[in-house]
C-alpha positions in Angstrom: 27.5 -0.1 -39.4 28.1 2.2 -36.4 26.7 5.2 -38.3 23.3 4.0 -37.3 24.0 4.9 -33.7 25.4 8.4 -34.3 22.0 10.1 -33.8 21.5 8.3 -30.5 25.0 9.2 -29.3 24.3 12.8 -30.4 21.1 12.9 -28.5 22.8 11.6 -25.3 25.6 14.1 -25.7 23.0 16.9 -26.2 21.1 15.8 -23.1 24.3 15.6 -21.0 25.4 19.1 -22.2 22.0 20.6 -21.4 22.1 19.0 -17.9 25.6 20.2 -17.2 24.8 23.7 -18.5 21.6 23.9 -16.4 23.4 22.9 -13.2 26.4 25.2 -13.9 24.2 28.3 -14.7 21.5 27.9 -12.0 23.5 29.5 -9.1 24.2 32.6 -11.2 20.7 33.2 -12.7 18.5 31.7 -10.0 16.8 33.8 -7.2 18.6 34.2 -3.9 15.7 35.1 -1.6 16.0 32.9 1.4 13.7 33.1 4.4 13.0 31.0 7.4 10.1 29.1 5.8 12.2 28.0 2.9 15.1 26.8 5.0 12.9 24.9 7.5 12.7 21.1 7.3 9.4 19.8 5.9 8.2 16.2 5.8 4.9 14.9 4.6 3.0 17.9 5.9 3.8 17.1 9.5 6.0 19.5 11.5 9.3 17.7 12.4 10.0 17.2 16.0 13.3 16.3 17.7 13.5 12.5 18.3 15.8 11.0 20.9 18.7 8.9 19.7 17.0 5.7 20.8 14.2 6.5 18.4 10.6 7.4 19.0 7.1 6.8 17.9 6.3 8.0 14.4 2.7 9.0 13.6 0.7 6.3 11.8 0.3 8.6 8.8 3.9 7.9 7.7 3.1 4.2 7.4 -0.3 4.7 5.9 1.1 7.1 3.3 3.7 4.4 2.4 0.9 1.8 2.3 -1.1 3.9 -0.1 1.8 4.3 -2.4 2.6 0.6 -2.4 -1.0 -0.5 -2.9 -1.5 1.8 -5.9 1.9 1.2 -7.3 1.5 -2.6 -7.3 -2.0 -2.1 -8.7 -0.7 -0.3 -11.7 2.1 -2.7 -12.2 -0.4 -5.6 -12.5 -3.2 -3.7 -14.3 -1.2 -2.6 -17.3 0.0 -6.0 -18.5 -3.5 -7.4 -17.8 -5.0 -4.6 -20.0 -2.6 -5.4 -22.8 -3.3 -9.2 -22.7 -6.9 -9.0 -21.8 -8.2 -10.8 -25.0 -5.8 -13.7 -24.5 -6.7 -14.3 -20.9 -10.4 -14.5 -21.3 -12.8 -15.1 -18.4 -10.1 -16.5 -16.2 -8.1 -13.3 -16.4 -11.3 -11.3 -15.7 -12.1 -13.3 -12.6 -8.5 -13.0 -11.3 -8.5 -9.3 -11.9 -11.8 -8.9 -10.0 -10.2 -10.8 -7.0 -7.1 -8.6 -7.2 -9.1 -5.4 -7.4 -11.2 -6.6 -4.4 -8.0 -7.1 -2.3 -6.8 -3.7 -3.3 -10.1 -2.2 -2.3 -9.9 -3.9 1.1 -6.5 -2.2 1.6 -7.9 1.1 0.5 -10.8 0.8 3.0 -8.3 -0.1 5.8 -6.2 3.0 5.1 -9.4 5.2 4.8 -10.7 3.9 8.1 -7.4 4.5 9.9 -7.3 8.1 8.7 -4.6 7.9 6.2 -6.5 10.0 3.7 -7.2 12.8 6.1 -4.7 15.6 5.5 -4.9 17.7 8.6 
């Protein structure tokens, strides 16, 4: 009965061996050309600045980028099951999805107006 699971266990063992091998060999075969640009901190395309310990004001683009991610992530999470069950939902499902897409569009317009899509 357990012989059915042998290919799955073998696949996991092969994947683990490949991962361990890749991590172990990378320092020996990888390039070692470091420069100032590669070692510098980089966040979201904005040059990092020193913040005082009490905190500081972050640019609004951090929050708008997070909002874009959340809006589109939630949209996909709801659109995929709706597309699968579209026939069973009928007109009610279509109307509800139009309302949902409308609210997502309002969030998109808000982010667009606030400059969240401008990558300076």
